[in-house]
Each structure stands twice: as C-alpha cells, then as structure tokens.
C-alpha positions, 0 to 999 in steps of 0.5 A: 460465521461459525468454528467449521469456516474458521478451522477452514479458513485456517487450513487454507492458510488465512492470516499466514504466509510473508510477502507474496505467499501471505494470505489475509485473514479477510478478503473482499469479498468475505463481507460487506465493508463501509465504503469501496472495497479494493483488490490491488496488485502490488509489484512490492509484495508480488501479490493482490492486496485486499482492502476494506475500504477507500481509507485502508487503500490510502493507508496501504498507499502510504505505507507501500510508498515508503523505501524502509518498509518492506512487507506489509500483511492487510487483515492480519488475524490476533490469536482468540485465545489471548484476545480472550484473555485480555477482554476479560482481564480488561473488563470489556466484552469480546466481539462475537459474529452477529447474531452467533456465540461464535467469538469474533477472530479480531484482525488489525488492519496492517502487519508492517515489516520496516527495515532500518539500519539492516534491522527488521522492526514490526509495527502495526496500524489500524484506521478509522474515520474520526467519528468511528474513532470516538464510538465507545464500542470501537475504542473498547476493541481498539484497547484489546488490539493495542494491549495485544501487540504492547504484550509483544512490544510491537508498536500500534498506531491508529490513523483517523482520516483526518489526519491523510495529506489527502493530495499527497495519497492522490499523487501517490495512487497516480504515480503508482498506477504507472507500474507495470503489471505481470503479463501486460502487453505492451506497444513491443517488447520490453517497450516500457522498460526500455523507455525508462532507460531512454527518458532517463538518459533524455532527462538527466542533463535535460534544459527542456522547461516544457510541461511535463505532459507535452514533453511525454507526447513528444516522448512518445512519438520519437520512440513509437509508443502508444499514446499515455505510454510517455507519462506512464514511464514518468510515473515509473521514473517518479515511483522509482525515485529517479524523477523527484517530484513535490508530491503535494503538487495539485497537478504534476502531469502540468509541472515544468520539467524544471520542477522535477529533480533527477535523481542518478543514484537511484537510476544507477541502482536501478538499472544494475538490478535490472541486469 
C-alpha cells in the first residue's frame, strides 16, 4: 500500500456515496482476511456488500433484518488527519500499512443510518472475536475509533462473536436466501411475486396444520412451480414480515403452520407498494 493507491481509491469514490451508490473503502479482493470473505447482494441497499469475515456477515444480516435500519455502509473510512491527531493526543501509535511508513486509513466495520420516528440516527459498529477484543493493540485501535465518533456525537459499539444469537442469525440468513435477485430467471414471468400473493391469500385464514415444507410442496404442485419455489415464497413472506415466526426455532421448515402468525398489515403494505 502507498499514497498513490490511496489517492486512486479516493478518486474512484471508495468510502463515499450512499445506499446503492456507496463504495466500501475495502473490497474483499484487496486484502487477505481471517475467516470467510463474502460478497452478498442486498435488496435493501440495492448493491453488493463486501464483508471480510463470517462474523461481519452475521452482524450485517442482523442489521439488514431490522426495519428501522435504512442504510448500511461497510468498511467505512475515517479521516486520516483526525485519526493521526487523536492517536497523538491519546499517546497511541497510529496503525501503519505493514512494511511501510504510510499511515493506515482506518475503517469502522459498519456505519448505519437508522430511522426512528421519521428522524435519521447514525450509529457505528465494529465486530471482533472475544479473543481479539482482549488484545492490547486491538483495544488501542478501537479506542481511536471510539474517540473519533464520540467527537461527532455518533454512538460506536463493539460486538463480539460471543454475543451473537447463532440460531437467530442462521434463520435470518436462511430467510433472506429466498429474496428475489435482479435479473433472476423464474419458472414463468412473475412466478415468485405472483406466488407470494397466492400464498398470502391462502394462509391468511388457513386452518392447515401441516409442516411448512409439506404445505409448500403442495403449493408448488397446485401452482405449477419449480421444486423449492414453494418454500422460497414462504421465505419471502417471512422476510416481508407477512408470515411471522420464532427466529430461535431450530427448524422453521418443519414447524407446523399453526406456529406462524399472519400479519395482514404487512401484507397490505407490501402489496400496495407493488402496485
């Protein structure tokens, strides 16, 4: 890494933009990372998100799931002049790129815009393993980040892997896997969106109590859908909060339909928006 690359990245718009135009400062192919790197498309953000570890992916799923969260900017860069000044004031060595004398452009894992009572509120998050969170050098760098955002009156929170509700995150990932991707080929035009309407209408006053997977298989046959599309449509209903479920359940697909609750308000809002 050198100043020329930093200048080029800035010119490319890295670390700037909003929602679908935002470009993260770091992308998954820039550096090696502990754990699994992920490029994940987000319908909420309208773009591909760059996540540097499985832990980051879990935190992202949790944030994206929340209805109050309207924007997430991952690998968000901090102003180097300010972080250098803060490090000097705190008596902490500012990080440098390995093998260079180039000060690192520090980043926060997630810069979040949350809308509460029609007011945008800003938040920032870093995520670490419990072991890393106890590392002295990691604590020093996090201190710089915390002071940086404290000076802007923006809350900063550290989330450790030990805090993650694993079953809940697995279910959120499973549910979001049903969302429709741009340009995706379907069984026939609007098969999935049409199926969402049909399934919602069937389930609103349904007295069925078969397992979800069994109902979805029957739905596929009755509506001429591909194998797996029925369960996928159910996932879309859950993602839209039309079909409410217990995210701590270890096997949602096997839950009886009576374990789910139908949310007519979300249904009406979703279908009105699609008109």
